[in-house]
All heavy atoms as TSV, in Angstrom:
chain	resi	resn	atom	element	x	y	z
A	1	MET	N	N	2.985	4.364	-18.910
A	1	MET	CA	C	1.843	3.854	-18.169
A	1	MET	C	C	0.568	4.215	-18.931
A	1	MET	O	O	0.378	5.360	-19.278
A	1	MET	CB	C	1.772	4.507	-16.785
A	1	MET	CG	C	2.885	4.150	-15.863
A	1	MET	SD	S	2.640	4.926	-14.258
A	1	MET	CE	C	4.259	4.746	-13.603
A	2	THR	N	N	-0.263	3.249	-19.140
A	2	THR	CA	C	-1.535	3.522	-19.798
A	2	THR	C	C	-2.653	2.976	-18.942
A	2	THR	O	O	-2.572	1.864	-18.461
A	2	THR	CB	C	-1.589	2.879	-21.194
A	2	THR	OG1	O	-0.533	3.427	-21.963
A	2	THR	CG2	C	-2.905	3.153	-21.863
A	3	ARG	N	N	-3.667	3.768	-18.782
A	3	ARG	CA	C	-4.805	3.380	-17.964
A	3	ARG	C	C	-6.038	3.476	-18.841
A	3	ARG	O	O	-6.226	4.435	-19.558
A	3	ARG	CB	C	-4.919	4.332	-16.773
A	3	ARG	CG	C	-6.042	3.979	-15.843
A	3	ARG	CD	C	-5.919	4.865	-14.614
A	3	ARG	NE	N	-7.095	4.786	-13.824
A	3	ARG	CZ	C	-7.255	3.974	-12.788
A	3	ARG	NH1	N	-6.285	3.176	-12.449
A	3	ARG	NH2	N	-8.366	3.975	-12.096
A	4	TRP	N	N	-6.912	2.479	-18.752
A	4	TRP	CA	C	-8.077	2.437	-19.620
A	4	TRP	C	C	-9.364	2.686	-18.869
A	4	TRP	O	O	-10.424	2.736	-19.445
A	4	TRP	CB	C	-8.137	1.100	-20.353
A	4	TRP	CG	C	-6.915	0.898	-21.163
A	4	TRP	CD1	C	-5.859	0.095	-20.874
A	4	TRP	CD2	C	-6.571	1.564	-22.376
A	4	TRP	NE1	N	-4.893	0.199	-21.840
A	4	TRP	CE2	C	-5.307	1.101	-22.777
A	4	TRP	CE3	C	-7.212	2.512	-23.172
A	4	TRP	CZ2	C	-4.682	1.531	-23.923
A	4	TRP	CZ3	C	-6.573	2.935	-24.322
A	4	TRP	CH2	C	-5.324	2.450	-24.687
A	5	SER	N	N	-9.333	2.854	-17.572
A	5	SER	CA	C	-10.534	3.073	-16.777
A	5	SER	C	C	-10.784	4.570	-16.602
A	5	SER	O	O	-9.866	5.364	-16.596
A	5	SER	CB	C	-10.346	2.434	-15.385
A	5	SER	OG	O	-11.388	2.801	-14.535
A	6	ALA	N	N	-12.044	4.918	-16.443
A	6	ALA	CA	C	-12.390	6.319	-16.188
A	6	ALA	C	C	-12.455	6.594	-14.693
A	6	ALA	O	O	-12.805	7.685	-14.280
A	6	ALA	CB	C	-13.723	6.655	-16.837
A	7	ALA	N	N	-12.109	5.610	-13.866
A	7	ALA	CA	C	-12.143	5.778	-12.410
A	7	ALA	C	C	-11.090	6.800	-11.984
A	7	ALA	O	O	-10.069	6.963	-12.656
A	7	ALA	CB	C	-11.879	4.447	-11.727
A	8	PRO	N	N	-11.335	7.472	-10.869
A	8	PRO	CA	C	-10.360	8.449	-10.383
A	8	PRO	C	C	-9.019	7.780	-10.060
A	8	PRO	O	O	-8.976	6.624	-9.661
A	8	PRO	CB	C	-10.994	9.002	-9.107
A	8	PRO	CG	C	-12.417	8.611	-9.151
A	8	PRO	CD	C	-12.515	7.400	-10.023
A	9	ALA	N	N	-7.957	8.506	-10.252
A	9	ALA	CA	C	-6.623	7.991	-9.962
A	9	ALA	C	C	-6.238	8.307	-8.525
A	9	ALA	O	O	-6.408	9.442	-8.081
A	9	ALA	CB	C	-5.617	8.638	-10.898
A	10	PRO	N	N	-5.714	7.318	-7.809
A	10	PRO	CA	C	-5.216	7.607	-6.455
A	10	PRO	C	C	-4.032	8.575	-6.527
A	10	PRO	O	O	-3.266	8.570	-7.501
A	10	PRO	CB	C	-4.770	6.248	-5.941
A	10	PRO	CG	C	-5.380	5.237	-6.839
A	10	PRO	CD	C	-5.599	5.919	-8.164
A	11	ALA	N	N	-3.873	9.374	-5.496
A	11	ALA	CA	C	-2.778	10.345	-5.458
A	11	ALA	C	C	-1.427	9.668	-5.632
A	11	ALA	O	O	-0.543	10.204	-6.313
A	11	ALA	CB	C	-2.821	11.134	-4.157
A	12	GLU	N	N	-1.234	8.493	-5.035
A	12	GLU	CA	C	0.044	7.787	-5.159
A	12	GLU	C	C	0.336	7.425	-6.615
A	12	GLU	O	O	1.481	7.403	-7.034
A	12	GLU	CB	C	0.056	6.535	-4.287
A	12	GLU	CG	C	0.116	6.815	-2.802
A	12	GLU	CD	C	1.480	7.285	-2.319
A	12	GLU	OE1	O	2.463	7.234	-3.078
A	12	GLU	OE2	O	1.549	7.710	-1.157
A	13	THR	N	N	-0.697	7.136	-7.386
A	13	THR	CA	C	-0.504	6.804	-8.799
A	13	THR	C	C	-0.016	8.028	-9.563
A	13	THR	O	O	0.935	7.950	-10.351
A	13	THR	CB	C	-1.810	6.272	-9.414
A	13	THR	OG1	O	-2.215	5.105	-8.693
A	13	THR	CG2	C	-1.641	5.944	-10.885
A	14	ILE	N	N	-0.653	9.163	-9.329
A	14	ILE	CA	C	-0.228	10.405	-9.987
A	14	ILE	C	C	1.172	10.769	-9.523
A	14	ILE	O	O	2.012	11.200	-10.330
A	14	ILE	CB	C	-1.230	11.551	-9.699
A	14	ILE	CG1	C	-2.633	11.168	-10.183
A	14	ILE	CG2	C	-0.753	12.854	-10.325
A	14	ILE	CD1	C	-2.728	10.809	-11.651
A	15	LEU	N	N	1.457	10.559	-8.256
A	15	LEU	CA	C	2.799	10.823	-7.737
A	15	LEU	C	C	3.835	9.970	-8.470
A	15	LEU	O	O	4.907	10.459	-8.837
A	15	LEU	CB	C	2.844	10.545	-6.236
A	15	LEU	CG	C	4.177	10.759	-5.534
A	15	LEU	CD1	C	4.631	12.205	-5.665
A	15	LEU	CD2	C	4.076	10.344	-4.081
A	16	ALA	N	N	3.519	8.714	-8.721
A	16	ALA	CA	C	4.449	7.844	-9.449
A	16	ALA	C	C	4.706	8.369	-10.856
A	16	ALA	O	O	5.848	8.350	-11.338
A	16	ALA	CB	C	3.900	6.420	-9.495
A	17	TYR	N	N	3.669	8.840	-11.520
A	17	TYR	CA	C	3.831	9.439	-12.850
A	17	TYR	C	C	4.770	10.648	-12.764
A	17	TYR	O	O	5.678	10.804	-13.578
A	17	TYR	CB	C	2.482	9.912	-13.393
A	17	TYR	CG	C	1.696	8.909	-14.187
A	17	TYR	CD1	C	1.008	7.874	-13.567
A	17	TYR	CD2	C	1.601	9.010	-15.576
A	17	TYR	CE1	C	0.263	6.970	-14.290
A	17	TYR	CE2	C	0.858	8.112	-16.316
A	17	TYR	CZ	C	0.189	7.093	-15.665
A	17	TYR	OH	O	-0.542	6.200	-16.398
A	18	LEU	N	N	4.537	11.520	-11.795
A	18	LEU	CA	C	5.354	12.730	-11.662
A	18	LEU	C	C	6.801	12.371	-11.363
A	18	LEU	O	O	7.720	12.963	-11.952
A	18	LEU	CB	C	4.782	13.630	-10.564
A	18	LEU	CG	C	3.418	14.239	-10.871
A	18	LEU	CD1	C	2.833	14.872	-9.615
A	18	LEU	CD2	C	3.533	15.262	-11.994
A	19	ARG	N	N	7.010	11.422	-10.469
A	19	ARG	CA	C	8.371	11.024	-10.124
A	19	ARG	C	C	9.083	10.394	-11.314
A	19	ARG	O	O	10.301	10.481	-11.437
A	19	ARG	CB	C	8.362	10.065	-8.939
A	19	ARG	CG	C	7.923	10.759	-7.661
A	19	ARG	CD	C	8.075	9.883	-6.447
A	19	ARG	NE	N	9.479	9.887	-6.048
A	19	ARG	CZ	C	10.250	8.803	-6.055
A	19	ARG	NH1	N	9.774	7.646	-6.394
A	19	ARG	NH2	N	11.507	8.884	-5.700
A	20	ALA	N	N	8.325	9.750	-12.191
A	20	ALA	CA	C	8.912	9.134	-13.382
A	20	ALA	C	C	9.159	10.146	-14.496
A	20	ALA	O	O	9.717	9.815	-15.533
A	20	ALA	CB	C	7.999	8.022	-13.883
A	21	GLY	N	N	8.727	11.389	-14.287
A	21	GLY	CA	C	9.001	12.447	-15.249
A	21	GLY	C	C	7.954	12.637	-16.334
A	21	GLY	O	O	8.199	13.348	-17.304
A	22	TYR	N	N	6.782	12.007	-16.172
A	22	TYR	CA	C	5.732	12.180	-17.176
A	22	TYR	C	C	5.218	13.614	-17.168
A	22	TYR	O	O	4.982	14.180	-16.100
A	22	TYR	CB	C	4.560	11.240	-16.896
A	22	TYR	CG	C	4.816	9.823	-17.309
A	22	TYR	CD1	C	5.489	8.950	-16.468
A	22	TYR	CD2	C	4.390	9.347	-18.543
A	22	TYR	CE1	C	5.729	7.640	-16.832
A	22	TYR	CE2	C	4.624	8.044	-18.921
A	22	TYR	CZ	C	5.295	7.189	-18.064
A	22	TYR	OH	O	5.531	5.901	-18.440
A	23	PRO	N	N	5.019	14.214	-18.336
A	23	PRO	CA	C	4.448	15.569	-18.398
A	23	PRO	C	C	2.948	15.523	-18.100
A	23	PRO	O	O	2.287	14.486	-18.252
A	23	PRO	CB	C	4.720	16.008	-19.836
A	23	PRO	CG	C	4.835	14.747	-20.615
A	23	PRO	CD	C	5.390	13.706	-19.658
A	24	ALA	N	N	2.425	16.662	-17.701
A	24	ALA	CA	C	1.004	16.766	-17.324
A	24	ALA	C	C	0.080	16.267	-18.427
A	24	ALA	O	O	-0.898	15.569	-18.145
A	24	ALA	CB	C	0.670	18.201	-16.943
A	25	HIS	N	N	0.378	16.577	-19.687
A	25	HIS	CA	C	-0.543	16.171	-20.758
A	25	HIS	C	C	-0.636	14.652	-20.880
A	25	HIS	O	O	-1.692	14.123	-21.214
A	25	HIS	CB	C	-0.191	16.847	-22.089
A	25	HIS	CG	C	1.096	16.416	-22.700
A	25	HIS	ND1	N	2.292	17.015	-22.390
A	25	HIS	CD2	C	1.368	15.447	-23.596
A	25	HIS	CE1	C	3.265	16.425	-23.075
A	25	HIS	NE2	N	2.733	15.469	-23.813
A	26	ASP	N	N	0.449	13.935	-20.580
A	26	ASP	CA	C	0.388	12.473	-20.593
A	26	ASP	C	C	-0.459	11.944	-19.441
A	26	ASP	O	O	-1.208	10.978	-19.602
A	26	ASP	CB	C	1.784	11.867	-20.514
A	26	ASP	CG	C	2.570	11.975	-21.808
A	26	ASP	OD1	O	1.976	12.377	-22.842
A	26	ASP	OD2	O	3.781	11.677	-21.781
A	27	ILE	N	N	-0.319	12.557	-18.286
A	27	ILE	CA	C	-1.114	12.130	-17.124
A	27	ILE	C	C	-2.591	12.375	-17.397
A	27	ILE	O	O	-3.427	11.489	-17.165
A	27	ILE	CB	C	-0.650	12.867	-15.844
A	27	ILE	CG1	C	0.817	12.522	-15.550
A	27	ILE	CG2	C	-1.554	12.492	-14.659
A	27	ILE	CD1	C	1.447	13.352	-14.459
A	28	PHE	N	N	-2.920	13.545	-17.911
A	28	PHE	CA	C	-4.322	13.844	-18.223
A	28	PHE	C	C	-4.860	12.931	-19.324
A	28	PHE	O	O	-6.035	12.574	-19.314
A	28	PHE	CB	C	-4.508	15.309	-18.602
A	28	PHE	CG	C	-4.456	16.239	-17.426
A	28	PHE	CD1	C	-3.469	17.210	-17.333
A	28	PHE	CD2	C	-5.394	16.159	-16.402
A	28	PHE	CE1	C	-3.420	18.074	-16.248
A	28	PHE	CE2	C	-5.354	17.009	-15.310
A	28	PHE	CZ	C	-4.363	17.964	-15.230
A	29	ALA	N	N	-4.014	12.526	-20.255
A	29	ALA	CA	C	-4.457	11.608	-21.307
A	29	ALA	C	C	-4.810	10.243	-20.720
A	29	ALA	O	O	-5.786	9.610	-21.136
A	29	ALA	CB	C	-3.378	11.466	-22.372
A	30	ASP	N	N	-4.021	9.788	-19.749
A	30	ASP	CA	C	-4.291	8.497	-19.117
A	30	ASP	C	C	-5.418	8.564	-18.093
A	30	ASP	O	O	-6.064	7.556	-17.817
A	30	ASP	CB	C	-3.034	7.959	-18.442
A	30	ASP	CG	C	-2.036	7.380	-19.437
A	30	ASP	OD1	O	-2.353	7.313	-20.640
A	30	ASP	OD2	O	-0.941	6.989	-19.007
A	31	TYR	N	N	-5.641	9.732	-17.520
A	31	TYR	CA	C	-6.679	9.927	-16.493
A	31	TYR	C	C	-7.550	11.126	-16.867
A	31	TYR	O	O	-7.452	12.189	-16.259
A	31	TYR	CB	C	-6.040	10.139	-15.116
A	31	TYR	CG	C	-5.294	8.919	-14.650
A	31	TYR	CD1	C	-3.931	8.786	-14.874
A	31	TYR	CD2	C	-5.967	7.873	-14.028
A	31	TYR	CE1	C	-3.248	7.651	-14.481
A	31	TYR	CE2	C	-5.298	6.739	-13.621
A	31	TYR	CZ	C	-3.937	6.635	-13.853
A	31	TYR	OH	O	-3.275	5.502	-13.461
A	32	PRO	N	N	-8.394	10.982	-17.862
A	32	PRO	CA	C	-9.202	12.119	-18.324
A	32	PRO	C	C	-10.179	12.653	-17.277
A	32	PRO	O	O	-10.608	13.797	-17.380
A	32	PRO	CB	C	-9.935	11.579	-19.546
A	32	PRO	CG	C	-9.879	10.107	-19.422
A	32	PRO	CD	C	-8.641	9.779	-18.641
A	33	SER	N	N	-10.493	11.865	-16.261
A	33	SER	CA	C	-11.406	12.347	-15.219
A	33	SER	C	C	-10.674	13.148	-14.136
A	33	SER	O	O	-11.311	13.716	-13.243
A	33	SER	CB	C	-12.161	11.177	-14.582
A	33	SER	OG	O	-11.255	10.330	-13.896
A	34	LEU	N	N	-9.346	13.227	-14.228
A	34	LEU	CA	C	-8.568	13.986	-13.249
A	34	LEU	C	C	-8.922	15.462	-13.371
A	34	LEU	O	O	-8.864	16.025	-14.471
A	34	LEU	CB	C	-7.073	13.781	-13.514
A	34	LEU	CG	C	-6.093	14.363	-12.511
A	34	LEU	CD1	C	-6.224	13.671	-11.168
A	34	LEU	CD2	C	-4.672	14.217	-13.035
A	35	PRO	N	N	-9.302	16.103	-12.254
A	35	PRO	CA	C	-9.624	17.540	-12.327
A	35	PRO	C	C	-8.422	18.338	-12.813
A	35	PRO	O	O	-7.270	17.939	-12.614
A	35	PRO	CB	C	-9.959	17.912	-10.874
A	35	PRO	CG	C	-10.233	16.624	-10.187
A	35	PRO	CD	C	-9.452	15.566	-10.909
A	36	ILE	N	N	-8.684	19.457	-13.426
A	36	ILE	CA	C	-7.627	20.286	-14.007
A	36	ILE	C	C	-6.578	20.684	-12.963
A	36	ILE	O	O	-5.402	20.819	-13.273
A	36	ILE	CB	C	-8.222	21.531	-14.729
A	36	ILE	CG1	C	-7.165	22.188	-15.624
A	36	ILE	CG2	C	-8.787	22.521	-13.750
A	36	ILE	CD1	C	-6.846	21.404	-16.850
A	37	ASP	N	N	-6.994	20.809	-11.710
A	37	ASP	CA	C	-6.049	21.159	-10.648
A	37	ASP	C	C	-5.547	19.920	-9.900
A	37	ASP	O	O	-4.864	20.038	-8.890
A	37	ASP	CB	C	-6.673	22.149	-9.673
A	37	ASP	CG	C	-7.860	21.575	-8.920
A	37	ASP	OD1	O	-8.434	20.561	-9.375
A	37	ASP	OD2	O	-8.213	22.139	-7.874
A	38	GLY	N	N	-5.844	18.737	-10.416
A	38	GLY	CA	C	-5.484	17.494	-9.746
A	38	GLY	C	C	-3.993	17.294	-9.571
A	38	GLY	O	O	-3.539	16.851	-8.516
A	39	ILE	N	N	-3.223	17.608	-10.584
A	39	ILE	CA	C	-1.773	17.430	-10.481
A	39	ILE	C	C	-1.198	18.393	-9.455
A	39	ILE	O	O	-0.369	18.011	-8.628
A	39	ILE	CB	C	-1.106	17.583	-11.862
A	39	ILE	CG1	C	-1.539	16.409	-12.753
A	39	ILE	CG2	C	0.419	17.648	-11.729
A	39	ILE	CD1	C	-1.078	16.513	-14.181
A	40	ASP	N	N	-1.651	19.630	-9.479
A	40	ASP	CA	C	-1.183	20.598	-8.481
A	40	ASP	C	C	-1.555	20.145	-7.073
A	40	ASP	O	O	-0.767	20.303	-6.139
A	40	ASP	CB	C	-1.756	21.986	-8.750
A	40	ASP	CG	C	-1.170	22.624	-9.995
A	40	ASP	OD1	O	-0.034	22.272	-10.377
A	40	ASP	OD2	O	-1.857	23.459	-10.604
A	41	ALA	N	N	-2.749	19.582	-6.915
A	41	ALA	CA	C	-3.182	19.089	-5.603
A	41	ALA	C	C	-2.285	17.944	-5.139
A	41	ALA	O	O	-1.915	17.881	-3.960
A	41	ALA	CB	C	-4.638	18.651	-5.662
A	42	VAL	N	N	-1.919	17.060	-6.045
A	42	VAL	CA	C	-1.030	15.951	-5.685
A	42	VAL	C	C	0.353	16.477	-5.305
A	42	VAL	O	O	0.954	16.000	-4.340
A	42	VAL	CB	C	-0.943	14.914	-6.827
A	42	VAL	CG1	C	0.175	13.910	-6.571
A	42	VAL	CG2	C	-2.269	14.195	-6.985
A	43	ILE	N	N	0.841	17.460	-6.025
A	43	ILE	CA	C	2.137	18.051	-5.681
A	43	ILE	C	C	2.095	18.669	-4.286
A	43	ILE	O	O	3.002	18.459	-3.474
A	43	ILE	CB	C	2.578	19.073	-6.748
A	43	ILE	CG1	C	2.915	18.340	-8.048
A	43	ILE	CG2	C	3.763	19.913	-6.262
A	43	ILE	CD1	C	3.143	19.245	-9.240
A	44	ARG	N	N	1.031	19.406	-3.986
A	44	ARG	CA	C	0.902	19.999	-2.646
A	44	ARG	C	C	0.835	18.906	-1.579
A	44	ARG	O	O	1.466	19.013	-0.522
A	44	ARG	CB	C	-0.332	20.909	-2.575
A	44	ARG	CG	C	-0.163	22.221	-3.314
A	44	ARG	CD	C	-1.281	23.210	-3.017
A	44	ARG	NE	N	-2.603	22.676	-3.285
A	44	ARG	CZ	C	-3.233	22.707	-4.467
A	44	ARG	NH1	N	-2.610	23.264	-5.503
A	44	ARG	NH2	N	-4.436	22.211	-4.628
A	45	TRP	N	N	0.070	17.845	-1.852
A	45	TRP	CA	C	-0.040	16.736	-0.916
A	45	TRP	C	C	1.322	16.065	-0.713
A	45	TRP	O	O	1.720	15.771	0.426
A	45	TRP	CB	C	-1.074	15.724	-1.433
A	45	TRP	CG	C	-1.026	14.434	-0.703
A	45	TRP	CD1	C	-1.572	14.157	0.518
A	45	TRP	CD2	C	-0.365	13.242	-1.124
A	45	TRP	NE1	N	-1.293	12.864	0.862
A	45	TRP	CE2	C	-0.549	12.281	-0.126
A	45	TRP	CE3	C	0.355	12.902	-2.263
A	45	TRP	CZ2	C	-0.036	10.991	-0.222
A	45	TRP	CZ3	C	0.868	11.615	-2.359
A	45	TRP	CH2	C	0.663	10.692	-1.352
A	46	ALA	N	N	2.070	15.844	-1.795
A	46	ALA	CA	C	3.382	15.200	-1.703
A	46	ALA	C	C	4.354	16.051	-0.889
A	46	ALA	O	O	5.105	15.515	-0.062
A	46	ALA	CB	C	3.942	14.933	-3.101
A	47	GLU	N	N	4.320	17.355	-1.099
A	47	GLU	CA	C	5.197	18.244	-0.328
A	47	GLU	C	C	4.847	18.211	1.150
A	47	GLU	O	O	5.732	18.203	2.004
A	47	GLU	CB	C	5.125	19.666	-0.876
A	47	GLU	CG	C	5.811	19.799	-2.227
A	47	GLU	CD	C	5.617	21.154	-2.883
A	47	GLU	OE1	O	4.764	21.952	-2.438
A	47	GLU	OE2	O	6.318	21.400	-3.889
A	48	ALA	N	N	3.548	18.176	1.467
A	48	ALA	CA	C	3.114	18.129	2.865
A	48	ALA	C	C	3.420	16.773	3.500
A	48	ALA	O	O	3.743	16.690	4.683
A	48	ALA	CB	C	1.617	18.431	2.962
A	49	THR	N	N	3.332	15.711	2.708
A	49	THR	CA	C	3.520	14.364	3.228
A	49	THR	C	C	4.977	13.943	3.262
A	49	THR	O	O	5.446	13.365	4.246
A	49	THR	CB	C	2.725	13.351	2.366
A	49	THR	OG1	O	1.353	13.737	2.366
A	49	THR	CG2	C	2.860	11.929	2.889
A	50	TYR	N	N	5.724	14.223	2.196
A	50	TYR	CA	C	7.100	13.745	2.050
A	50	TYR	C	C	8.147	14.841	2.139
A	50	TYR	O	O	9.333	14.548	2.145
A	50	TYR	CB	C	7.258	13.012	0.719
A	50	TYR	CG	C	6.338	11.824	0.589
A	50	TYR	CD1	C	5.301	11.823	-0.339
A	50	TYR	CD2	C	6.476	10.703	1.394
A	50	TYR	CE1	C	4.448	10.742	-0.466
A	50	TYR	CE2	C	5.628	9.617	1.287
A	50	TYR	CZ	C	4.612	9.642	0.352
A	50	TYR	OH	O	3.772	8.569	0.235
A	51	GLY	N	N	7.724	16.098	2.149
A	51	GLY	CA	C	8.661	17.202	2.220
A	51	GLY	C	C	9.051	17.714	0.845
A	51	GLY	O	O	8.596	17.208	-0.183
A	52	ALA	N	N	9.902	18.705	0.849
A	52	ALA	CA	C	10.289	19.388	-0.388
A	52	ALA	C	C	11.010	18.470	-1.374
A	52	ALA	O	O	11.000	18.718	-2.577
A	52	ALA	CB	C	11.172	20.588	-0.062
A	53	GLU	N	N	11.598	17.402	-0.895
A	53	GLU	CA	C	12.345	16.478	-1.753
A	53	GLU	C	C	11.487	15.286	-2.179
A	53	GLU	O	O	12.003	14.203	-2.438
A	53	GLU	CB	C	13.609	15.998	-1.039
A	53	GLU	CG	C	14.554	17.116	-0.649
A	53	GLU	CD	C	15.071	17.894	-1.850
A	53	GLU	OE1	O	15.403	17.271	-2.871
A	53	GLU	OE2	O	15.139	19.124	-1.762
A	54	TRP	N	N	10.184	15.486	-2.313
A	54	TRP	CA	C	9.266	14.380	-2.616
A	54	TRP	C	C	9.585	13.668	-3.920
A	54	TRP	O	O	9.324	12.487	-4.061
A	54	TRP	CB	C	7.817	14.855	-2.624
A	54	TRP	CG	C	7.506	15.872	-3.671
A	54	TRP	CD1	C	7.558	17.233	-3.532
A	54	TRP	CD2	C	7.102	15.623	-5.019
A	54	TRP	NE1	N	7.223	17.841	-4.710
A	54	TRP	CE2	C	6.933	16.874	-5.639
A	54	TRP	CE3	C	6.860	14.477	-5.764
A	54	TRP	CZ2	C	6.528	17.006	-6.967
A	54	TRP	CZ3	C	6.463	14.599	-7.086
A	54	TRP	CH2	C	6.299	15.860	-7.665
A	55	ARG	N	N	10.180	14.359	-4.872
A	55	ARG	CA	C	10.482	13.717	-6.165
A	55	ARG	C	C	11.590	12.662	-6.040
A	55	ARG	O	O	11.636	11.726	-6.823
A	55	ARG	CB	C	10.903	14.739	-7.211
A	55	ARG	CG	C	9.756	15.589	-7.692
A	55	ARG	CD	C	10.218	16.493	-8.833
A	55	ARG	NE	N	9.193	17.440	-9.180
A	55	ARG	CZ	C	8.281	17.257	-10.128
A	55	ARG	NH1	N	8.298	16.150	-10.834
A	55	ARG	NH2	N	7.377	18.166	-10.383
A	56	THR	N	N	12.466	12.823	-5.065
A	56	THR	CA	C	13.585	11.901	-4.915
A	56	THR	C	C	13.561	11.166	-3.589
A	56	THR	O	O	14.433	10.349	-3.338
A	56	THR	CB	C	14.916	12.661	-5.047
A	56	THR	OG1	O	14.967	13.702	-4.050
A	56	THR	CG2	C	15.071	13.259	-6.427
A	57	SER	N	N	12.574	11.417	-2.768
A	57	SER	CA	C	12.491	10.803	-1.456
A	57	SER	C	C	12.337	9.291	-1.566
A	57	SER	O	O	11.497	8.779	-2.305
A	57	SER	CB	C	11.285	11.389	-0.708
A	57	SER	OG	O	10.973	10.608	0.417
A	58	GLU	N	N	13.146	8.547	-0.813
A	58	GLU	CA	C	13.014	7.085	-0.791
A	58	GLU	C	C	11.681	6.682	-0.192
A	58	GLU	O	O	11.101	5.684	-0.593
A	58	GLU	CB	C	14.171	6.464	-0.014
A	58	GLU	CG	C	15.489	6.510	-0.772
A	58	GLU	CD	C	16.594	5.796	-0.048
A	58	GLU	OE1	O	16.301	4.821	0.668
A	58	GLU	OE2	O	17.734	6.207	-0.221
A	59	GLU	N	N	11.198	7.453	0.782
A	59	GLU	CA	C	9.883	7.184	1.365
A	59	GLU	C	C	8.792	7.254	0.299
A	59	GLU	O	O	7.940	6.408	0.219
A	59	GLU	CB	C	9.561	8.211	2.461
A	59	GLU	CG	C	9.709	7.703	3.829
A	59	GLU	CD	C	9.233	8.722	4.844
A	59	GLU	OE1	O	8.656	9.765	4.490
A	59	GLU	OE2	O	9.435	8.458	6.026
A	60	ALA	N	N	8.851	8.288	-0.532
A	60	ALA	CA	C	7.856	8.445	-1.585
A	60	ALA	C	C	7.975	7.314	-2.600
A	60	ALA	O	O	6.971	6.791	-3.074
A	60	ALA	CB	C	8.022	9.801	-2.275
A	61	ALA	N	N	9.174	6.914	-2.907
A	61	ALA	CA	C	9.379	5.840	-3.875
A	61	ALA	C	C	8.810	4.523	-3.358
A	61	ALA	O	O	8.312	3.714	-4.122
A	61	ALA	CB	C	10.869	5.685	-4.193
A	62	ALA	N	N	8.884	4.326	-2.062
A	62	ALA	CA	C	8.372	3.091	-1.466
A	62	ALA	C	C	6.882	3.163	-1.182
A	62	ALA	O	O	6.274	2.197	-0.758
A	62	ALA	CB	C	9.144	2.787	-0.175
A	63	GLY	N	N	6.283	4.336	-1.403
A	63	GLY	CA	C	4.849	4.493	-1.164
A	63	GLY	C	C	4.490	4.620	0.296
A	63	GLY	O	O	3.401	4.301	0.719
A	64	ARG	N	N	5.428	5.096	1.096
A	64	ARG	CA	C	5.154	5.274	2.536
A	64	ARG	C	C	4.792	6.690	2.861
A	64	ARG	O	O	5.083	7.617	2.278
A	64	ARG	CB	C	6.381	4.888	3.359
A	64	ARG	CG	C	6.608	3.406	3.332
A	64	ARG	CD	C	7.787	3.037	4.184
A	64	ARG	NE	N	8.766	2.510	3.235
A	64	ARG	CZ	C	10.055	2.642	3.358
A	64	ARG	NH1	N	10.573	3.289	4.358
A	64	ARG	NH2	N	10.883	2.120	2.491
């Protein structure tokens, strides 16, 4: 995934990167405006929203 805009990334977009197995440095390269704690914040949000199995949750995959 490559993004060319400097606009902030929605949490669901970062979640998709994480679920696809992208390392943090690739995510930060595509979203340079993402705060340094942005990935950790998305992980915390995903755990609160989808539960501990957020990486494999069908709900998370469907964006619900």
